[in-house]
N, C-alpha and C positions, 0 to 999 in steps of 0.2 A: 296836379293834372286830374281833372274830373272823369277820366276814363281809364279802363283797364283792359289790357290784352294779355292773355296767359303767356307764360314764359316757355311752355312746352305743350305739345299735343301729340296724340297717337292715332292717326287716321286708319284704324284697323276695322272699322265697321261694327264695333261692339256697342255703339251708342253713347260712349263716354269719351269726351275729349277728341272727337273725330274731326272737328273744325277748329281753326284759330280764328276768333271773331273779336269784335269790339264790343265791350260792355261799358256802360256808363250810367251815372245817376241821371235819369231823364228829367229831373228837376233843374239840372244844370246844362245838359247837352241836348239840343234840339234835334240834330241830325249829323250823320256821318257824311261828309262831302265826298271824301275818297278814302279808300283803304287799299294799300298796295303792299305786295310782297316782292322782295328782291333777293337775288342770290348774294352771297358774300362778295361777289365781284361787281355788284351793281346792276345786274341784268334784271329787268322787270319780268316777273314770272306770272303774276296774277294781279287783278285789280277789280274793284267794284265801286260803284258811285251812287250817291244820293239815296241813303236808306236810314231808317231809325236805328239807334243802338239796341243792343240786347237781343238781336235775332241771330241765333247760332248759325243757321243755315246760310246766312249772308257772309259767312267767312270762307276762308280757303280750306279746301278738303285735302290738301297735300298732294294733289296730282299735277303733273305737267304732261301735256299732250296725251292724256288718257292713261298715263302710267304713274305709279306712286313715285314721288320725288325721293332722292337719296336722303338718308338720315344725315342731318346737318343742321347748322344754325342758319336761320334766314332773318333778314332785316324787314321790319314792317314800318310803314309810314301812314299815319292817319291824319287827315285834315278834317276838322269838325267845327260845327257851328254851335255856339252856346245859345241858351235861351235869351240872352241879352242881344243876340245878333252878331256878336263878335266871332271871328274865326280864329282858330288856333291849330297848331300842328304838334303832333307827338310822334316819337320814334322809339323803336326798341328792337329787341331780337326775340325770336322764338325758335325753339329746338323741335324739329320733327324727329320724334323718337321711333325706335324700331317697333314693329308690330309685335 
């Protein structure tokens, strides 16, 4: 898989690991078509569409309805377009850690 999503983040405003974002080799990945975060029960919590990889601020900041989400594991799904024009999907989990 030519992209990377961190396995944990700590959205405490210190400027380090405050977002969970999609990172990729831009020689292989042209764009992120969709990036979604789900609860462990499958509820869609956050999503973003059509952006280049490697932009930290285009990731989830760990909030739900203006409040910090509970410390837990969340599921992410990323659909992306390769520089060849092919589309692929990747999934994984990320842990929102305590501040």
